[in-house]
C-alpha positions as a Markdown table, in Angstrom:
| # | Residue | x | y | z |
|---|---|---|---|---|
| 1 | Met | -20.6 | -19.0 | -5.6 |
| 2 | Arg | -17.8 | -16.0 | -6.4 |
| 3 | Gln | -14.1 | -16.3 | -5.5 |
| 4 | Arg | -12.1 | -13.5 | -3.9 |
| 5 | Arg | -9.0 | -14.9 | -5.5 |
| 6 | Leu | -8.4 | -13.7 | -9.0 |
| 7 | Asp | -6.0 | -15.3 | -11.2 |
| 8 | Trp | -4.5 | -12.5 | -13.8 |
| 9 | Asp | -1.4 | -13.8 | -15.5 |
| 10 | Gly | 1.7 | -12.0 | -14.2 |
| 11 | Cys | 0.3 | -11.4 | -10.8 |
| 12 | Leu | 0.1 | -13.6 | -7.7 |
| 13 | Asn | -1.7 | -11.5 | -4.7 |
| 14 | Val | -4.8 | -10.6 | -6.6 |
| 15 | Arg | -8.1 | -10.8 | -4.9 |
| 16 | Asp | -11.8 | -9.0 | -4.7 |
| 17 | Leu | -13.0 | -7.3 | -1.4 |
| 18 | Gly | -16.2 | -8.5 | -2.1 |
| 19 | Gly | -18.1 | -11.1 | 0.2 |
| 20 | His | -17.0 | -10.0 | 3.5 |
| 21 | Asp | -19.9 | -9.7 | 5.9 |
| 22 | Thr | -20.2 | -6.4 | 8.0 |
| 23 | Glu | -20.8 | -6.3 | 11.8 |
| 24 | Asn | -24.4 | -4.8 | 10.9 |
| 25 | Gly | -25.6 | -7.5 | 8.8 |
| 26 | Arg | -24.7 | -6.4 | 5.1 |
| 27 | Thr | -22.1 | -7.7 | 2.5 |
| 28 | Thr | -19.2 | -6.1 | 0.5 |
| 29 | Val | -20.0 | -6.5 | -3.2 |
| 30 | Phe | -17.9 | -7.8 | -5.7 |
| 31 | Gly | -16.6 | -6.1 | -8.6 |
| 32 | Arg | -16.0 | -2.8 | -6.8 |
| 33 | Val | -12.7 | -3.0 | -5.5 |
| 34 | Val | -9.8 | -5.1 | -6.0 |
| 35 | Arg | -6.4 | -5.6 | -4.1 |
| 36 | Ala | -3.1 | -6.6 | -5.9 |
| 37 | Asp | 0.5 | -6.4 | -6.3 |
| 38 | Ser | 2.0 | -4.6 | -9.2 |
| 39 | Ile | -0.4 | -4.9 | -12.2 |
| 40 | Arg | 2.6 | -3.4 | -14.5 |
| 41 | Arg | 3.7 | -6.8 | -14.3 |
| 42 | Leu | 0.5 | -8.3 | -16.0 |
| 43 | Ser | 1.2 | -9.8 | -19.4 |
| 44 | Asp | -1.4 | -9.0 | -22.3 |
| 45 | Glu | -3.4 | -11.7 | -20.8 |
| 46 | Gly | -3.6 | -10.6 | -17.6 |
| 47 | Trp | -4.3 | -6.9 | -18.8 |
| 48 | Ser | -7.1 | -8.4 | -20.6 |
| 49 | Ala | -8.6 | -10.0 | -17.4 |
| 50 | Leu | -8.5 | -7.2 | -15.3 |
| 51 | Val | -10.3 | -4.8 | -18.2 |
| 52 | Glu | -13.0 | -7.6 | -18.5 |
| 53 | Tyr | -13.7 | -7.8 | -15.1 |
| 54 | Gly | -14.8 | -4.3 | -15.1 |
| 55 | Ile | -11.7 | -2.4 | -13.9 |
| 56 | Arg | -11.9 | 1.1 | -14.9 |
| 57 | Thr | -9.2 | 2.8 | -12.4 |
| 58 | Val | -6.0 | 2.2 | -10.8 |
| 59 | Val | -4.7 | 3.2 | -7.8 |
| 60 | Asp | -1.1 | 3.2 | -7.8 |
| 61 | Leu | 0.6 | 3.4 | -4.3 |
| 62 | Arg | 4.2 | 2.8 | -5.3 |
| 63 | Phe | 7.3 | 5.0 | -5.2 |
| 64 | His | 8.3 | 7.2 | -8.1 |
| 65 | Ser | 11.6 | 5.2 | -8.3 |
| 66 | Glu | 9.2 | 2.0 | -8.7 |
| 67 | Leu | 7.4 | 3.4 | -11.4 |
| 68 | Glu | 10.5 | 4.7 | -13.4 |
| 69 | Ala | 11.1 | 0.8 | -13.9 |
| 70 | Asp | 8.0 | 0.1 | -15.7 |
| 71 | Ala | 8.3 | -0.6 | -19.6 |
| 72 | Pro | 6.0 | 1.9 | -21.1 |
| 73 | Arg | 2.4 | 1.0 | -22.2 |
| 74 | Asp | -0.9 | 2.2 | -23.2 |
| 75 | Leu | -3.5 | 1.9 | -20.6 |
| 76 | Asp | -6.9 | 1.8 | -21.4 |
| 77 | Val | -8.2 | 2.6 | -17.5 |
| 78 | Asp | -8.0 | 6.0 | -15.5 |
| 79 | Val | -4.8 | 5.8 | -13.4 |
| 80 | Phe | -4.1 | 7.8 | -9.8 |
| 81 | His | -0.7 | 7.6 | -8.5 |
| 82 | Leu | -0.2 | 8.5 | -4.9 |
| 83 | Ser | 3.4 | 7.4 | -3.5 |
| 84 | Leu | 1.5 | 6.7 | -0.2 |
| 85 | Phe | 4.8 | 6.7 | 2.0 |
| 86 | Gly | 6.2 | 9.7 | 0.3 |
| 87 | Glu | 9.9 | 9.7 | -1.3 |
| 88 | Arg | 11.9 | 6.8 | -0.9 |
| 89 | Asp | 14.2 | 7.3 | 2.4 |
| 90 | Asp | 16.5 | 4.5 | 2.9 |
| 91 | Glu | 17.5 | 6.4 | 6.2 |
| 92 | Arg | 14.4 | 6.3 | 7.4 |
| 93 | Trp | 13.1 | 2.6 | 6.5 |
| 94 | Ala | 16.5 | 1.5 | 8.3 |
| 95 | Lys | 15.0 | 3.1 | 11.5 |
| 96 | Leu | 11.5 | 1.6 | 11.3 |
| 97 | Asp | 13.0 | -1.5 | 10.5 |
| 98 | Ala | 15.3 | -1.2 | 13.8 |
| 99 | Leu | 12.2 | -0.3 | 15.8 |
| 100 | Gly | 10.4 | -3.4 | 14.6 |
| 101 | Ser | 13.4 | -5.9 | 15.1 |
| 102 | Ala | 13.2 | -4.8 | 18.9 |
| 103 | Glu | 9.7 | -6.6 | 19.3 |
| 104 | Asp | 9.7 | -10.5 | 20.2 |
| 105 | Asp | 7.6 | -11.5 | 17.3 |
| 106 | Asp | 6.6 | -11.2 | 13.3 |
| 107 | Ala | 3.3 | -9.5 | 14.4 |
| 108 | Gly | 4.7 | -6.8 | 16.7 |
| 109 | Phe | 7.5 | -6.3 | 14.4 |
| 110 | Thr | 5.0 | -5.4 | 11.4 |
| 111 | Arg | 2.5 | -3.9 | 13.9 |
| 112 | Val | 5.0 | -1.2 | 15.2 |
| 113 | Ile | 6.1 | -0.3 | 11.5 |
| 114 | Tyr | 2.7 | 0.1 | 10.5 |
| 115 | Leu | 1.7 | 2.0 | 13.4 |
| 116 | Glu | 4.6 | 4.5 | 12.4 |
| 117 | Val | 3.7 | 4.9 | 9.0 |
| 118 | Leu | -0.2 | 5.5 | 9.9 |
| 119 | Glu | 0.5 | 8.5 | 11.8 |
| 120 | Glu | 3.4 | 9.7 | 9.6 |
| 121 | His | 1.2 | 9.6 | 6.1 |
| 122 | Arg | -1.8 | 10.1 | 7.6 |
| 123 | Ala | -3.1 | 12.4 | 5.1 |
| 124 | Asn | -1.8 | 10.3 | 2.1 |
| 125 | Leu | -3.7 | 7.2 | 3.6 |
| 126 | Ala | -6.6 | 9.7 | 3.6 |
| 127 | Arg | -6.2 | 10.5 | 0.0 |
| 128 | Ala | -5.7 | 7.0 | -1.2 |
| 129 | Val | -9.0 | 5.8 | 0.3 |
| 130 | Ala | -10.6 | 9.3 | -1.2 |
| 131 | Ala | -9.1 | 8.1 | -4.5 |
| 132 | Val | -11.2 | 4.9 | -4.3 |
| 133 | Gly | -14.4 | 6.3 | -3.2 |
| 134 | Glu | -14.4 | 9.0 | -6.0 |
| 135 | Ala | -13.2 | 6.9 | -8.9 |
| 136 | Ala | -15.4 | 7.1 | -11.8 |
| 137 | Pro | -18.0 | 4.4 | -12.4 |
| 138 | Gly | -16.5 | 0.8 | -12.7 |
| 139 | Gly | -14.1 | -1.4 | -10.4 |
| 140 | Val | -11.2 | 0.1 | -8.9 |
| 141 | Val | -7.8 | -1.9 | -8.6 |
| 142 | Val | -5.2 | -0.9 | -5.5 |
| 143 | His | -1.9 | -1.9 | -6.0 |
| 144 | Cys | 1.8 | -1.3 | -4.9 |
| 145 | Gln | 4.7 | -3.5 | -5.5 |
| 146 | Ala | 3.9 | -6.6 | -3.5 |
| 147 | Gly | 0.5 | -5.9 | -2.8 |
| 148 | Lys | 0.8 | -6.6 | 1.1 |
| 149 | Asp | 1.8 | -3.4 | 3.3 |
| 150 | Arg | 0.7 | -0.3 | 1.4 |
| 151 | Thr | -2.2 | -2.2 | -0.3 |
| 152 | Gly | -2.7 | -3.9 | 2.9 |
| 153 | Leu | -2.9 | -1.0 | 4.9 |
| 154 | Val | -5.5 | 1.0 | 2.5 |
| 155 | Thr | -7.7 | -1.8 | 1.9 |
| 156 | Ala | -8.1 | -2.9 | 5.6 |
| 157 | Leu | -9.2 | 0.8 | 6.2 |
| 158 | Leu | -11.5 | 0.2 | 3.5 |
| 159 | Leu | -12.9 | -2.8 | 4.6 |
| 160 | Arg | -13.3 | -1.5 | 8.4 |
| 161 | Leu | -14.9 | 1.5 | 7.1 |
| 162 | Ala | -17.5 | -0.5 | 5.4 |
| 163 | Gly | -18.1 | -2.3 | 8.7 |
| 164 | Val | -16.3 | -5.4 | 8.1 |
| 165 | Ala | -14.7 | -6.8 | 11.4 |
| 166 | Pro | -11.3 | -6.5 | 12.4 |
| 167 | Ala | -10.8 | -9.9 | 12.4 |
| 168 | Asp | -12.1 | -10.4 | 9.2 |
| 169 | Val | -9.9 | -7.8 | 7.7 |
| 170 | Ala | -7.1 | -9.1 | 9.4 |
| 171 | Ala | -7.6 | -12.6 | 7.9 |
| 172 | Asp | -8.1 | -11.0 | 4.3 |
| 173 | Tyr | -4.4 | -9.4 | 5.2 |
| 174 | Ala | -2.9 | -12.8 | 6.0 |
| 175 | Val | -3.9 | -14.6 | 2.9 |
| 176 | Ser | -0.9 | -12.3 | 1.0 |
| 177 | Glu | 1.8 | -14.3 | 2.9 |
| 178 | Arg | 0.4 | -17.6 | 1.4 |
| 179 | Asn | 0.1 | -15.8 | -2.5 |
| 180 | Leu | 4.2 | -14.4 | -2.3 |
| 181 | Ala | 5.3 | -17.1 | -0.5 |
| 182 | Ser | 7.3 | -18.5 | -3.5 |
| 183 | Leu | 8.5 | -14.6 | -4.6 |
| 184 | Val | 9.5 | -14.1 | -1.2 |
| 185 | Ala | 11.6 | -17.3 | -0.7 |
| 186 | Glu | 13.3 | -16.6 | -3.6 |
| 187 | Trp | 14.3 | -13.1 | -2.0 |
| 188 | Ile | 15.3 | -14.6 | 1.2 |
| 189 | Ala | 17.4 | -17.0 | -0.6 |
| 190 | Glu | 19.4 | -14.3 | -2.3 |
| 191 | Ala | 20.3 | -12.6 | 1.5 |
| 192 | Glu | 23.9 | -12.6 | 1.9 |
| 193 | Asp | 23.5 | -13.6 | 5.6 |
| 194 | Asp | 21.6 | -15.4 | 8.1 |
| 195 | Glu | 20.7 | -11.9 | 9.8 |
| 196 | Glu | 19.7 | -10.6 | 6.4 |
| 197 | Arg | 17.8 | -13.8 | 5.8 |
| 198 | Glu | 16.1 | -13.2 | 9.1 |
| 199 | Arg | 15.2 | -9.4 | 8.5 |
| 200 | Arg | 13.6 | -10.1 | 4.9 |
| 201 | Arg | 11.9 | -13.4 | 6.4 |
| 202 | Arg | 10.0 | -11.0 | 9.0 |
| 203 | Ile | 9.1 | -8.4 | 6.3 |
| 204 | Gly | 7.5 | -10.9 | 4.1 |
| 205 | Ala | 5.5 | -12.1 | 6.5 |
| 206 | Thr | 1.8 | -10.6 | 7.3 |
| 207 | Pro | 0.6 | -12.3 | 10.6 |
| 208 | Ala | -3.3 | -11.4 | 11.1 |
| 209 | Asp | -2.5 | -10.9 | 14.7 |
| 210 | Ala | -0.4 | -7.6 | 13.1 |
| 211 | Met | -3.4 | -6.3 | 11.5 |
| 212 | Arg | -5.6 | -7.0 | 14.3 |
| 213 | Gly | -3.3 | -5.1 | 16.3 |
| 214 | Val | -2.9 | -2.3 | 14.2 |
| 215 | Leu | -7.0 | -1.8 | 13.9 |
| 216 | Asp | -7.4 | -1.9 | 17.8 |
| 217 | Glu | -4.7 | 0.5 | 18.4 |
| 218 | Leu | -5.6 | 2.7 | 15.6 |
| 219 | Glu | -9.4 | 2.8 | 16.9 |
| 220 | Arg | -8.2 | 3.0 | 20.3 |
| 221 | Arg | -6.4 | 6.5 | 19.5 |
| 222 | Tyr | -9.2 | 7.4 | 17.2 |
| 223 | Gly | -12.3 | 6.1 | 18.3 |
| 224 | Asp | -12.7 | 4.5 | 14.7 |
| 225 | Val | -11.5 | 4.4 | 11.4 |
| 226 | Gly | -13.7 | 7.2 | 10.0 |
| 227 | Ser | -11.8 | 9.3 | 12.7 |
| 228 | Tyr | -8.7 | 8.5 | 11.7 |
| 229 | Leu | -9.3 | 9.5 | 8.2 |
| 230 | Arg | -10.9 | 12.7 | 9.2 |
| 231 | Ala | -7.7 | 13.4 | 10.9 |
| 232 | Gly | -6.2 | 13.0 | 7.9 |
| 233 | Gly | -8.4 | 15.4 | 5.8 |
| 234 | Ala | -10.9 | 13.1 | 4.5 |
| 235 | Ser | -14.3 | 14.8 | 4.4 |
| 236 | Glu | -17.7 | 12.9 | 5.5 |
| 237 | Ala | -18.5 | 12.9 | 1.5 |
| 238 | Val | -15.2 | 11.1 | 0.9 |
| 239 | Leu | -15.9 | 8.5 | 3.7 |
| 240 | Asp | -19.3 | 8.1 | 2.7 |
| 241 | Ala | -18.1 | 7.5 | -1.2 |
| 242 | Ala | -15.7 | 4.8 | -0.1 |
| 243 | Arg | -18.5 | 3.1 | 2.2 |
| 244 | Ala | -20.7 | 3.3 | -1.1 |
| 245 | Arg | -18.2 | 1.7 | -3.2 |
| 246 | Leu | -18.0 | -1.1 | -1.1 |
| 247 | Leu | -21.6 | -1.5 | -0.5 |
| 248 | Glu | -24.9 | -1.7 | -2.1 |
| 249 | Pro | -27.2 | 1.1 | -1.4 |
């Protein structure tokens, strides 16, 4: 049986979106879409594994400033870059952080922030889904920095669009916390005081209930994920292409 978890040297949080049952009796296909933390951290061996897996397109959701920190490298895949949350704005993120901190638990913290950015950057979420659907033949890898927030939202929309049940989408999202545990622990340990340590701990969490709550609320507001993406500018053809990327004909 194929495994979703992929070991690409240099990354911690790589997994295939294949093997998920849908609500209408189909199954998402392996090798079509992979989610990851920043693939620019891959070693030469890791890059070889990516190419050998059939990846031909990279959808990079990071901020421009994150790209600038990359060492130059010749890539043998197509790269589509979209800063999913626009330009980096520390003041805006401080307000979002405060909004989330008013919630009682980790799930509420994450859910409130995700719903805010889903509304604020709706057009970019639609563009990211379109980039996956309209990519050239071959596998697509979607990544950001840690592969849990920006990547988590885009891949959740893709899976839900394909008909994967919200509980299963949320379970996939939650896997990132385990994969990134060592990295997040180091980041928390570097904090200067208890308040900052607690803030970082909340940011590093990926509770399934958070994503389930996000999807439930998004579908309450829009009816379904497809309607949300159409409100962001996605055409029916784009939605069909995104579904087809994950499902057999």
